[in-house]
Phi, psi and omega in degrees: 000024186272167173061034173263081186276134177234122179244122182199149174278352182229164179296133176237144178275128179235121184242132178234130177250131181213156181257138179227161175273148180289156176055036173232154178261141181228150175250138179248120180252140177238118182246125180244141178238128180215168179248290183230019179228152182284164175249141180235143177216140182209156172057061175278119183235130175239117182208159177275129181233150176275327182200128179258143182279149176299148180209173176053059178292147179218132181261126179223163176054038181282136177228192177294324188233014178204164178198155175241130180240131177236162181207176177250138180178170186238009182286158179277339181211147180228146174252128186237135175232132182239129178242145174197181178295119181058034181211129175206117184220150176242147181223148174233118187231152178252011175227171187274047178197157177213139176255128185244126179242182178060034179270165177261145179291154177056037184235154180253140183229151177240130184241135178245135182232124179235127176288156182299329184279357184254125183253079179223168175293151182300322183291345181262003180272185182298140184236146179213134180247147178207167179231149174273167180289162180290154173293178174302162184307141177287153178271140174293145007281153181224139183215131176226120182262349181058045184257002179270120186300132170060016179236116175287127184305153181302140175070009168270115193251121171276132174231135182085201183073206183246109183294335182278342183224101181298344180296338182265017177237178175290130179221160177287133179237123182267110178284329171224181182296332184242356184241115180240174176203176174264144181221139177244130184276112175252009187274299182260359183290151179301138182300131178084356178296130186246136175235139178247126177247127180244131177280166172297156176283141181234125178283128175256106187260347179207168181285163175106353182272155179219132177269134179214154176206145177265145183211161166203154182213081187298315185209017181276185177286185183301138179238126180231144180229132183231165170248134180229148177247005181228032177074016177105000177296318177225165181248126180273336181202154178246120179267320175225146179225104175062038182288136175222162174059039172260099192273344180246157177297135177225163181240133172244139184216163179211140178289134183262005184301325182288349183251015179302132181090002180237165174258128183243151174221156178263131179246124182246124179251119181242135180236131181282142174247006178050045184281150176273356182287144177293339182264021183278065178223156169256143181231141173228146177202156172054063173280127186217141167236095185223168177282151181247124179286323186201145173241120180250128181248142180225153177229146178208158177233136180221144179289153182299137178092002180246143176282163179239139176221125179163158179056030179083005180253140171236108188240125180280164180297330182292340180262006180247125179241168178302145178093205182271129176245121185255128178232152177215153174216154185244129171268100187283155171287170187300315182263001177083352183251351178272183185294142179255165167246127182253130176252122180244129183236129174250115179255119180264126177248109181296149176292140176274341180225129176244132182245123180234154178234142178208174183233138176244152178273123179305133180091354179239145179287142183260139173222134178164154180054032179085359177265145181224143169071024177281129184248352180229144177292149180198166186269329188216078168274134184232153171210144184256133181239150171240124182289129177289339182274310185263339184075011182265141176277146175213152181246129176264123178254121181253123172258106188253119179252152177279135179296137178274116182263354179218121183231138174244130178232155179234146178212154180225132178227164176284156175299132186097344176273177183208165177229129174279122182217122179057038177080005180235151179269121182255127184237359182237150177298143179161179177253124182240141183241135178229126178244120181221156176282129178277187184292349177265002180080013181250139179296132178236133184254129176242129178249124178258122173261101186259131175242121176259113182290128183291155177277350177221131180239127180260126180240128179248132182218150180228131178226164178282156175301130183100340175271176182211165177236130176278115183214129179064027180079008180230155176273122180258122184240358182237149176299143179161184179246125182238149181232145177210141178264139183219169175232125182274184185296335179275359182085012179279131174274128180217159180251131176257128178251120178258119173260100187258130174245119176259113183286120177292140176288331176232124178233159183234140176229123173252127183216163182230137176229160179279157177301131181095354178247178185206167169244153185235131174223125178060032179081003180254134178268134177240118187230006179238145179300141179160181177252131183231140174252115190238127173276123183257157175300147180298142178236126184056031179080010183255130173289142184225144173232132180250127171263114184256120171256110188249129174241124179258120182275127180292160179296141182253112180232131179232143181239133179226162175237153180200182180227160179228131179277146177297128177083000179237151176282168176289147176246006180292141180302131180088344179236004185304139178092352180279131177265131174235160185227024178171174177301136183203171176238127180245149179234146176222133179251124179242163177256122182283177181298331179272003176092007180265161179281140174235125184254127177247129178251131179238117174271115186257127172260124183275123180253108178287162178293131181271121176234120180246143182238122178233143173245122183238129176244125182231144182283337182275169180264012181227134179217127180272126184212119175054043177079007180243152175256114183260133179237000181232133177292159180151193180258132181229158182226140178233120179266134181215185180234133179276186185294341178269358184085011180270162181292139176226127183239127178248125179256125181244127171253112187254129176231133174263126181244165178230160176081191186280342181280007181291143180249155181242154172244119184239142182279136178276158171260122183245124177217146343288155183207114003290167184223151177287162184296329183263006182252140181272131176261155182231151177233155178209154181225179181274079184251008184085197184282318182264142178284120181298148178273156176084009178277147179237155179242136176230135178238122179237151178271188186292341180272358181089002179282134179281120180260345178200144175209140180184174179279148177275120184241347181213166182229128356294164189266120177289148179254118182246173173089002181267120184239359179214163181288151179154191180249131184233150177254121179255126180233133171240128185244125179275163180299334182274007176093000178288134182248127176249124184236154176202156180248131182240130177251127182246128178255000000 
């Protein structure tokens, strides 16, 4: 008994007959399959029956002249009887279905089904009614008055609405015993419930035909009427669209010449408004497709709020609206199928209120639409007019706004894009101003605030060690520069550059300072070499520890010695150009490569100019001196340089003598020379083997001052009396007047 699926929005009776053995237990399973709607089951009955009646009839394969009817039941044989107009047939079948042929189109039939096991009259058995399809389209002319009580004419098809309650569909309504019409209930019907009524198809074989129908809708929902050439699948023309509050019978019609060679039908769409009004119904009457002998058109004008009477029309004020109101009536032929005369009336109702808008220039008087001299903008200036043609009064309402003389607009474009503004192409972000005369001849200023979105955006972010930044769909946990391409809301492609700094929780700084200086962290001075662990204030919410490696550079001091010549500046590096005038100590402070001070000390020895004076007497008339040959006695000078590079001047007094009394000047041998201040120097001369008696020694400094004098007592002769550095002249004088000279340098 599986896979017996029943799909329905309402409860359906499902009967299953089965045979079981006595004194055994059985399980009955019910399996339901659904998607998004619930399943309901009620009234489960299990009982022994002698014979079950047919149920759940279904009509399939219905055509104009045949139909197949099936049902549910468990009998082995069924007797079937079918009745209709000029039709009565009996069938005997052994399955739950019967095929019925030789039927008439557009006809209704009643079928009775009795199982073999049921002993009742045929009329008391299960009953089912059905209708065949409509015949082919009727030929024009066609006329339907809807005057048969309670019977919807053949081939008028209701679609939609409520299948369970025919009251909510189109039905025949008898206004008198002999005069009927079709009516749709919009009163108690569910709000928004829609019903579609389709007329039979009518063949239009030649020109001259016109389709017409009478309608009214006093208080129902929207009523629409269309023409279709495909049975309602599509609409070829719209005759009415959402008409409401039409309290009197009116006629709508359409020329059929454009449909020659086609079959046309009228499609009526009715929508319920669930109104409480007694007149909440739609009405249709006198559907006709006939030839028209003449169409007469009339026009009239009536003031708002007045009824119209004329040309055979009686129109109430409730059916007249502002503008053109079109009405028609048909003067039918006697039998309704011959040519008609159509009267069409257009009633124009002038508007009582006209609303206009205009703009005035501030500071100027406004004139227009019959208004003069208005100096201020306002919403409702009014003036009343009476039409010379219609005699109807109307009020003109003027909404007067002040012209905007200054406007600011904003725009955004992608980099590389542009905006045309004031006749120029703008490609850079900025504020641009354009002043032009507006349509009133007054200068109007427009300011454009243009933003050009960059093709590259730099984003800087800082996080703590262990944290991350989501960028480009990835988690970034290390300091660095990252790039990602994106598209913004304007469709601009741009590149985002992330400059990410990840703050280390522990960082190290190695630094060097000079002696006497310090580094400072957290208000603490550090001035000694060493390793320090320093807790720093949180940055960007991150705790930080600094490892400081500090090196303190000791003071750098160097000592040097040098000399300075009298009358000359120093040439020592760092002291060059300095003039001194005696022994002294100089200091110089320099900045080393690491930025510390370096002190240099220079001990300066002052070297005076050496001037020696000698008197030489020679017997000959020729004397060689300083590369020169002297033949005349007199005073001579020789300039030289001592071992320090200082100036040395020798003064010579030369005398030429004759005879035995002549004296000689002989040069001494001085060793060691130069000599240290604490070392004794010795001199010797060409005196033969024996040291002559009576010789004296004199030692003078560069100024000619005698620093020592004494008798020569030993050989070599020691030089005494020298207590300072300098150049000294040593002279030894023999008793016979011979002078022995030498120069001694003491360091």
